[in-house]
C-alpha positions as CSV (number, residue, x, y, z in Angstrom):
1,M,-19.2,34.1,-33.8
2,S,-22.5,32.0,-35.0
3,I,-25.8,33.2,-34.5
4,L,-26.3,29.8,-32.7
5,S,-23.7,30.9,-30.2
6,L,-26.0,33.9,-28.7
7,F,-28.5,31.0,-27.5
8,V,-26.0,30.3,-25.0
9,L,-24.7,33.7,-24.7
10,V,-28.0,35.1,-23.7
11,P,-28.9,33.0,-20.8
12,V,-25.0,33.4,-19.3
13,L,-25.5,37.5,-19.6
14,T,-29.0,37.4,-18.3
15,I,-27.0,35.5,-15.4
16,M,-24.5,38.3,-15.2
17,G,-27.3,41.3,-15.5
18,I,-29.6,38.9,-11.9
19,L,-26.4,39.1,-10.1
20,F,-26.6,42.7,-10.4
21,T,-30.8,43.4,-8.9
22,K,-32.0,43.5,-6.2
23,G,-34.9,41.9,-4.9
24,L,-37.6,40.1,-6.7
25,R,-38.7,43.3,-8.8
26,G,-35.6,43.3,-10.9
27,A,-34.5,39.6,-11.1
28,R,-38.2,39.1,-12.8
29,M,-37.2,41.3,-14.9
30,V,-34.0,41.3,-16.3
31,S,-34.9,37.7,-16.8
32,A,-38.0,38.0,-19.0
33,V,-36.1,40.2,-21.1
34,G,-33.4,38.1,-21.0
35,M,-35.8,35.0,-21.9
36,G,-37.9,37.2,-24.2
37,I,-35.0,37.7,-26.3
38,Q,-34.3,34.7,-26.6
39,L,-37.7,34.2,-28.0
40,V,-37.4,36.7,-30.6
41,L,-33.4,35.0,-31.5
42,A,-35.8,31.5,-31.6
43,A,-38.1,32.8,-33.9
44,F,-35.2,35.0,-36.2
45,L,-33.4,31.7,-36.1
46,V,-36.7,30.0,-37.8
47,F,-37.3,32.4,-40.6
48,Y,-33.2,32.4,-41.5
49,Y,-33.3,29.1,-41.3
50,F,-36.0,28.8,-44.1
51,S,-33.8,31.1,-45.8
52,V,-31.1,29.3,-46.2
53,R,-32.6,26.1,-47.1
54,G,-34.9,28.4,-49.5
55,A,-31.1,29.9,-51.1
56,G,-30.3,26.4,-51.7
57,N,-28.0,25.3,-49.1
58,L,-28.7,21.1,-48.5
59,H,-26.3,20.5,-46.7
60,E,-27.2,18.0,-43.5
61,M,-26.8,21.0,-40.8
62,V,-26.3,24.6,-41.0
63,L,-25.1,27.5,-39.7
64,T,-22.3,25.6,-38.5
65,A,-19.0,26.6,-36.8
66,D,-16.6,24.9,-35.3
67,Y,-13.8,26.0,-32.4
68,T,-10.8,23.5,-31.8
69,W,-11.4,22.8,-27.5
70,Y,-8.6,20.1,-26.7
71,P,-6.5,19.6,-29.5
72,S,-5.1,16.3,-27.7
73,L,-8.7,14.0,-28.1
74,N,-10.2,15.9,-31.1
75,I,-12.2,17.5,-29.0
76,H,-14.3,20.8,-30.7
77,Y,-17.0,23.5,-29.7
78,F,-19.1,22.5,-33.0
79,V,-22.6,23.9,-33.6
80,G,-24.5,23.5,-36.2
81,V,-28.5,22.7,-36.8
82,D,-30.9,21.3,-39.0
83,G,-34.5,21.4,-39.2
84,I,-35.5,19.1,-36.1
85,S,-33.3,20.7,-33.6
86,V,-34.6,24.4,-35.0
87,S,-38.0,23.2,-34.0
88,L,-36.5,22.1,-30.3
89,I,-34.7,25.1,-29.6
90,A,-38.0,27.2,-30.7
91,L,-39.9,25.0,-28.2
92,T,-37.3,25.9,-25.7
93,A,-37.8,29.5,-25.7
94,I,-41.2,29.3,-25.5
95,V,-41.2,27.1,-22.5
96,V,-38.5,29.0,-20.8
97,F,-40.5,32.5,-21.3
98,A,-43.6,30.8,-20.0
99,G,-42.6,29.7,-17.4
100,I,-40.8,33.3,-16.6
101,F,-43.8,34.4,-15.9
102,A,-45.2,31.4,-14.5
103,S,-42.2,32.2,-11.5
104,W,-43.9,35.9,-11.6
105,E,-44.5,36.2,-8.4
106,M,-41.5,33.3,-6.9
107,E,-40.4,35.5,-3.2
108,S,-38.0,33.0,-2.0
109,L,-34.5,33.5,-3.1
110,S,-36.1,35.0,-6.0
111,R,-32.3,35.6,-7.7
112,E,-31.2,32.4,-6.8
113,F,-34.1,31.2,-8.5
114,F,-34.2,32.6,-11.5
115,I,-30.1,32.6,-12.3
116,T,-30.5,28.8,-11.5
117,L,-33.5,28.4,-13.8
118,I,-32.0,30.0,-17.0
119,L,-28.6,27.9,-16.2
120,L,-31.2,24.8,-16.5
121,A,-32.3,26.5,-19.9
122,T,-28.7,27.1,-21.3
123,G,-27.4,23.6,-20.6
124,V,-31.2,22.9,-23.0
125,F,-29.7,25.3,-25.7
126,G,-26.4,24.1,-25.8
127,F,-27.0,20.5,-26.2
128,F,-29.5,21.1,-29.5
129,I,-26.7,22.8,-31.1
130,S,-23.9,20.9,-30.5
131,L,-22.8,18.6,-32.9
132,D,-19.4,17.0,-31.1
133,L,-20.2,14.3,-28.8
134,F,-18.3,15.7,-25.6
135,T,-19.6,18.9,-25.9
136,L,-23.1,17.5,-26.0
137,F,-22.6,15.8,-22.9
138,L,-21.3,19.1,-21.3
139,F,-24.4,20.9,-22.3
140,Y,-26.5,17.3,-21.5
141,E,-25.1,17.6,-17.8
142,L,-25.4,21.5,-17.2
143,A,-29.0,21.0,-18.1
144,V,-29.9,18.1,-15.5
145,I,-27.7,19.1,-12.3
146,P,-29.3,22.4,-11.4
147,M,-32.6,20.4,-11.1
148,Y,-31.4,19.1,-8.0
149,L,-31.4,22.6,-6.8
150,L,-34.4,24.0,-8.0
151,I,-36.1,20.8,-6.3
152,G,-34.3,20.4,-3.5
153,I,-34.3,24.2,-2.1
154,W,-37.6,25.7,-4.2
155,G,-39.6,22.4,-4.2
156,S,-42.4,20.9,-1.8
157,G,-43.8,18.1,0.1
158,P,-41.4,15.7,0.0
159,K,-38.7,18.3,-1.8
160,E,-35.3,16.7,-0.3
161,A,-35.8,13.1,-1.0
162,S,-37.4,13.6,-4.6
163,A,-34.5,15.6,-5.8
164,M,-31.6,13.0,-4.2
165,K,-33.9,10.5,-5.9
166,L,-34.0,12.2,-9.2
167,T,-30.3,13.4,-9.0
168,L,-29.2,9.5,-8.6
169,M,-31.2,7.8,-11.5
170,L,-30.3,10.4,-13.5
171,M,-26.4,10.5,-12.5
172,G,-27.0,6.7,-12.8
173,G,-28.0,7.0,-16.5
174,S,-24.8,9.7,-17.1
175,A,-22.7,7.5,-16.2
176,L,-24.0,4.7,-18.8
177,L,-24.1,7.4,-21.3
178,L,-20.3,8.7,-21.0
179,V,-19.7,5.1,-21.0
180,G,-21.8,4.4,-24.5
181,I,-19.9,7.9,-25.4
182,F,-16.4,7.1,-25.2
183,G,-17.3,3.4,-27.2
184,I,-18.5,5.4,-30.0
185,Y,-14.9,7.3,-29.8
186,F,-13.0,4.5,-29.4
187,N,-14.7,3.0,-32.1
188,S,-15.0,6.2,-34.8
189,A,-12.0,5.5,-36.7
190,P,-12.1,1.4,-37.7
191,D,-9.5,2.6,-40.6
192,G,-6.8,3.6,-38.0
193,G,-7.5,7.6,-38.4
194,Q,-7.5,10.0,-35.5
195,F,-10.5,9.1,-33.4
196,T,-13.1,11.7,-33.3
197,F,-16.5,13.3,-30.9
198,N,-17.8,15.0,-34.1
199,I,-21.4,13.6,-34.8
200,L,-21.1,13.7,-38.5
201,E,-18.0,12.0,-39.0
202,I,-19.4,9.4,-37.1
203,A,-22.2,9.1,-38.9
204,R,-19.9,8.5,-41.7
205,V,-17.8,5.8,-40.9
206,H,-19.0,2.0,-40.2
207,I,-19.0,1.1,-36.4
208,P,-18.2,-2.5,-36.1
209,V,-21.4,-4.4,-35.1
210,T,-20.3,-6.0,-32.1
211,A,-18.9,-2.9,-30.8
212,Q,-22.9,-1.7,-31.5
213,R,-24.2,-4.3,-29.8
214,F,-22.8,-3.6,-26.5
215,F,-22.8,0.8,-27.0
216,F,-26.0,0.8,-28.2
217,P,-28.1,-0.9,-24.6
218,L,-25.8,1.3,-22.7
219,T,-26.7,5.3,-24.9
220,F,-30.1,4.1,-25.3
221,I,-30.6,3.5,-21.7
222,G,-28.2,6.2,-20.4
223,F,-30.5,8.3,-22.9
224,G,-33.8,6.7,-22.1
225,V,-33.8,7.6,-18.1
226,L,-34.1,11.1,-18.3
227,G,-37.1,10.0,-21.1
228,A,-38.6,7.8,-18.6
229,L,-38.0,4.9,-19.8
230,F,-39.6,2.3,-17.5
231,P,-38.8,0.9,-15.3
232,L,-36.6,3.6,-15.0
233,H,-39.1,5.9,-14.8
234,T,-39.7,6.6,-11.6
235,W,-37.9,9.6,-10.7
236,S,-40.3,11.1,-12.8
237,P,-43.5,11.6,-10.8
238,S,-42.1,11.8,-7.6
239,G,-39.8,14.8,-9.0
240,H,-42.8,16.7,-11.2
241,A,-44.8,16.4,-8.0
242,S,-42.1,17.9,-5.4
243,A,-40.6,20.3,-8.5
244,P,-42.1,23.7,-8.1
245,T,-44.5,25.5,-11.4
246,A,-41.4,26.5,-13.9
247,V,-39.4,23.7,-13.0
248,S,-42.0,21.4,-13.9
249,M,-42.9,23.0,-17.2
250,L,-39.3,22.9,-17.8
251,H,-38.8,18.9,-16.5
252,A,-41.3,17.9,-18.8
253,G,-41.8,20.4,-21.5
254,V,-38.1,20.4,-22.5
255,L,-35.5,17.9,-20.2
256,M,-37.6,14.6,-21.4
257,K,-36.9,15.5,-24.6
258,L,-33.4,15.9,-24.0
259,G,-33.3,12.5,-23.6
260,A,-35.2,11.5,-26.5
261,Y,-33.9,13.1,-28.8
262,G,-30.8,11.7,-27.5
263,C,-31.6,8.6,-28.4
264,F,-32.6,9.7,-31.8
265,R,-29.6,11.3,-32.7
266,I,-27.1,8.9,-31.2
267,A,-27.9,5.7,-30.9
268,I,-30.4,4.7,-33.2
269,Y,-28.4,7.3,-35.9
270,L,-24.9,6.4,-35.3
271,M,-25.7,2.4,-34.7
272,P,-28.5,1.5,-37.1
273,E,-27.4,-2.1,-36.9
274,A,-27.6,-2.6,-33.6
275,A,-30.9,-0.5,-33.3
276,K,-32.7,-3.0,-35.5
277,E,-31.8,-6.1,-33.8
278,M,-32.7,-5.0,-30.6
279,A,-35.3,-2.3,-31.2
280,W,-37.9,-5.2,-29.6
281,I,-36.9,-5.0,-26.7
282,F,-37.3,-1.7,-26.3
283,I,-40.4,-1.9,-28.4
284,I,-41.3,-3.8,-25.2
285,L,-40.0,-1.2,-22.2
286,T,-41.8,1.4,-24.6
287,S,-45.3,-0.2,-25.0
288,I,-45.6,-0.7,-21.4
289,S,-44.3,3.3,-20.6
290,V,-47.2,3.9,-22.7
291,V,-49.9,1.6,-21.0
292,Y,-48.8,1.9,-18.0
293,G,-48.1,6.0,-17.5
294,A,-51.6,6.3,-18.9
295,L,-53.6,3.9,-16.4
296,G,-51.2,5.7,-13.9
297,A,-52.9,9.1,-14.2
298,I,-56.2,7.1,-13.4
299,M,-55.2,6.5,-10.6
300,Q,-54.2,9.9,-8.9
301,K,-55.7,12.1,-7.0
302,D,-53.0,14.9,-7.0
303,L,-52.9,17.0,-10.1
304,K,-49.4,17.1,-11.0
305,F,-49.2,13.5,-10.4
306,V,-52.1,12.8,-12.6
307,N,-50.0,15.4,-15.2
308,A,-46.8,13.2,-14.2
309,Y,-48.0,9.6,-15.3
310,S,-49.2,11.1,-18.3
311,S,-46.2,12.5,-19.2
312,V,-44.5,8.7,-18.5
313,S,-47.0,7.7,-21.1
314,H,-46.9,10.5,-23.9
315,V,-42.8,10.2,-23.7
316,G,-42.9,7.1,-23.8
317,L,-44.7,7.1,-27.0
318,I,-42.1,9.5,-28.7
319,L,-39.6,6.1,-27.5
320,F,-41.4,3.7,-29.3
321,A,-42.0,6.0,-32.1
322,L,-38.3,6.2,-32.8
323,L,-37.6,2.2,-32.8
324,M,-39.8,2.0,-35.8
325,M,-36.9,3.5,-37.4
326,N,-38.9,4.4,-40.3
327,K,-39.9,8.0,-41.9
328,T,-43.6,8.8,-40.6
329,A,-42.9,7.1,-37.1
330,F,-39.7,9.8,-37.0
331,D,-42.1,12.5,-38.1
332,G,-44.7,11.8,-36.0
333,A,-41.6,11.6,-33.1
334,I,-40.3,14.5,-33.2
335,L,-43.7,16.4,-33.5
336,Q,-44.9,14.9,-30.3
337,M,-41.7,15.9,-28.5
338,I,-42.7,19.5,-29.5
339,S,-46.6,19.3,-29.0
340,H,-46.2,17.4,-25.6
341,G,-43.6,19.9,-24.7
342,L,-46.2,22.8,-24.7
343,M,-49.2,20.5,-23.7
344,T,-47.2,19.6,-20.5
345,A,-45.9,23.2,-19.8
346,L,-49.6,24.4,-20.4
347,F,-50.7,21.6,-17.8
348,F,-48.3,22.1,-15.0
349,A,-48.2,26.2,-15.6
350,L,-52.2,25.8,-14.7
351,I,-51.7,23.4,-12.2
352,G,-49.5,26.2,-10.5
353,M,-52.0,28.8,-10.6
354,I,-54.9,26.8,-9.1
355,Y,-52.8,25.4,-6.4
356,G,-51.4,28.9,-5.7
357,R,-55.5,29.9,-5.0
358,T,-56.9,27.5,-3.7
359,H,-53.8,25.3,-1.6
360,T,-54.4,21.7,-2.9
361,R,-53.9,19.8,-5.6
362,N,-56.4,16.7,-4.6
363,I,-58.8,16.8,-7.4
364,D,-61.7,15.6,-4.8
365,E,-61.3,18.6,-2.9
366,M,-61.9,20.9,-5.8
367,G,-65.3,21.0,-7.8
368,G,-67.1,24.3,-10.3
369,L,-63.9,26.4,-10.5
370,M,-65.1,27.3,-13.6
371,K,-67.9,29.4,-11.9
372,V,-64.8,31.2,-10.4
373,I,-61.5,31.2,-12.7
374,P,-63.4,31.1,-15.8
375,F,-59.9,32.0,-17.7
376,L,-57.5,29.3,-15.8
377,A,-60.4,26.2,-16.6
378,V,-61.0,27.0,-20.2
379,M,-57.3,27.0,-20.8
380,Y,-57.3,23.5,-18.7
381,M,-60.0,22.1,-20.8
382,V,-58.0,22.7,-24.0
383,A,-54.9,21.5,-22.3
384,G,-57.0,18.4,-22.0
385,L,-58.3,18.2,-24.9
386,A,-55.3,18.6,-26.4
387,S,-53.7,16.2,-24.9
388,L,-56.0,13.5,-25.4
389,G,-55.9,14.4,-29.2
390,L,-58.7,16.0,-30.6
391,P,-58.4,17.1,-34.1
392,G,-57.1,20.6,-34.6
393,F,-54.6,20.9,-31.7
394,S,-50.7,19.9,-31.5
395,G,-51.6,16.5,-30.3
396,F,-54.2,14.9,-32.8
397,V,-51.5,15.4,-35.7
398,A,-48.3,14.0,-33.8
399,E,-50.0,10.7,-32.0
400,M,-52.2,10.3,-35.7
401,T,-48.3,10.5,-37.7
402,I,-46.5,8.3,-35.4
403,F,-49.8,5.7,-35.3
404,V,-50.0,5.6,-39.1
405,G,-45.6,5.1,-39.1
406,A,-46.1,2.5,-36.1
407,F,-48.5,0.2,-39.2
408,Q,-45.5,0.5,-41.5
409,H,-43.9,-1.8,-40.1
410,P,-44.5,-5.0,-41.6
411,G,-43.9,-7.2,-38.8
412,I,-46.2,-9.0,-37.0
413,F,-44.8,-8.2,-33.6
414,Y,-44.5,-4.6,-34.6
415,R,-48.1,-4.5,-35.1
416,I,-49.7,-5.9,-32.0
417,A,-47.6,-3.8,-30.1
418,S,-49.1,-0.9,-31.9
419,I,-52.3,-1.8,-31.4
420,L,-51.2,-1.9,-27.5
421,V,-50.3,1.6,-27.7
422,V,-53.0,2.3,-29.6
423,S,-55.0,1.5,-26.5
424,S,-53.7,4.1,-25.0
425,I,-56.0,6.7,-27.0
426,V,-59.0,5.1,-24.7
427,I,-57.6,5.1,-21.3
428,T,-55.7,9.1,-21.4
429,A,-59.6,9.8,-22.6
430,V,-61.1,8.1,-19.4
431,Y,-58.5,10.3,-16.7
432,I,-58.2,13.8,-18.9
433,L,-62.7,13.6,-18.9
434,R,-62.2,12.4,-15.2
435,V,-60.0,15.3,-14.0
436,V,-62.2,17.8,-16.1
437,G,-64.9,17.0,-14.9
438,K,-64.2,16.4,-11.0
439,L,-62.1,19.3,-10.8
440,L,-64.3,22.4,-13.2
441,L,-67.7,21.7,-13.4
442,G,-70.7,20.2,-10.9
443,P,-70.7,22.4,-7.5
444,I,-68.2,24.3,-5.7
445,K,-66.7,22.2,-2.5
446,Q,-65.6,24.2,-0.4
447,E,-67.1,27.5,0.1
448,A,-63.3,29.2,0.2
449,H,-62.9,29.1,-3.4
450,L,-65.8,31.1,-4.4
451,K,-63.4,33.8,-2.8
452,I,-60.5,33.4,-5.5
453,K,-59.5,35.5,-8.4
454,D,-59.0,34.5,-11.7
455,A,-55.8,34.9,-14.0
456,T,-53.4,37.8,-14.0
457,W,-51.7,39.5,-16.8
458,F,-48.8,37.5,-16.1
459,E,-50.2,34.1,-16.0
460,K,-52.5,35.0,-19.0
461,L,-49.7,35.9,-21.0
462,S,-47.9,32.8,-20.0
463,T,-50.3,30.0,-20.7
464,T,-51.8,31.7,-24.1
465,T,-48.0,32.1,-25.2
466,L,-48.4,28.2,-25.0
467,L,-52.0,27.4,-26.4
468,I,-50.7,29.5,-29.3
469,G,-47.6,26.7,-29.9
470,I,-50.7,24.3,-29.5
471,A,-53.0,25.6,-31.9
472,G,-51.1,26.8,-34.5
473,I,-49.4,23.2,-35.2
474,G,-52.9,21.6,-34.4
475,I,-54.2,24.3,-37.2
476,F,-51.1,24.5,-39.6
477,P,-48.9,21.0,-39.5
478,L,-47.6,20.7,-42.6
479,W,-45.0,23.8,-42.4
480,L,-43.5,22.3,-39.5
481,S,-44.2,18.5,-40.2
482,N,-42.6,19.2,-44.3
483,T,-39.2,21.3,-42.1
484,I,-38.7,17.8,-39.6
485,L,-39.0,15.5,-43.0
486,D,-36.5,17.1,-44.8
487,S,-33.7,16.8,-42.2
488,L,-34.9,13.2,-42.0
489,Q,-33.6,12.5,-45.5
490,P,-30.1,11.8,-45.0
491,I,-30.7,10.6,-41.5
492,M,-32.6,7.6,-43.9
493,D,-30.2,7.5,-46.6
494,K,-27.7,6.4,-43.9
495,L,-30.0,4.0,-42.7
496,A,-30.7,2.8,-45.8
497,I,-27.3,1.7,-46.5
498,Y,-26.9,-0.6,-43.1
499,L,-30.5,-1.6,-42.9
500,H,-31.4,-3.1,-46.2
């Protein structure tokens, strides 16, 4: 059995273990142990990947394993990783582990909650290791569908409406995506051979340009819905606001990256000519996402809505970078996926912890929290500074790489779009500093807030785990950037054939 299959097997075994527990204590202990093993496994994968590459294995994908599922349609359980997918697997393991401890006191249907949360994580891990389009789509749906239950049952506010809106929009995106995937499949053998879902095999053939022009926008939009592509982003803020803390962490930290990764690995990589022709359309939409999301965050008074609109802006920046289609911009986009995943997970964890103490998310009703909950307040301030791109944190490395890559594109249209997107830095600074000032500084506005307690041990473990990743990438960025760049080379070689 491939080591990569353990990333699906361990969560499944964890779910089975939870079924035999009773009450909150057993469910959270089994979940913590299972996802702790998954985190250790992800760390081992990172080191093992470097050792494989160091031994001279220069294949595009390593640690591959191939098992036939449905021979008549040539559907395989085909898995493998490169530096990009290894990085995203590590991100997922960190966010899921932190999410378990952020949900440590989940008392309502605790077993069912942890089972559904880990089922979602199983889909994410399976998605990042899949090299067969059909298998990838199955894991994609496994990651998306549990969101309806997690928000509809354990959410807050108008949770049923938010869950329904999220599900309908993501299912609409999935319908477009399925058409796009089958379009790629039926054009994967232009010389009359056997059709295939194998991504590596499809990359070696030339899909007819007429087919690319039809199926590229379907595939890009299908994945883009999950990436909060404007104007199909409206499910995201309401979904974030109603979701429980750990679900918001996974939703913004990991799930939205599935959309960006799919746009990159499937839409752009397999249909580069259509991507180049139509890039200007989606650059306009992603530029709007970046600026609109940042402006939307300024107008919010609910902490979760601030971070939700911030996520629309930051993920829009990822899609914008991918559409520039050069190596530096791709590198920045992947760095931003990882950086934003850690930062937004930390934000949502802290917002949930603050809400659990103050029983409000309204910024105007809070103030002076630095005096009563210093650990959580300092963590929130650090997360904010990382989000606005302060040097020394992951956000600075990712965003500067994107901006350099964007300005490498020679077209005047692309330069103007890049300038517009860069302006979002100023807007981001405004809403981050505004929230930090109102929330943490000044006098305490409610006497009840004088009695609240600072972080518990499991809250410190959850937030510190995420902060280590943010600071680690910011201080030592080259190891991650070089890993991504090495994995980008085969993709750039393929794009160079058809784009010049």
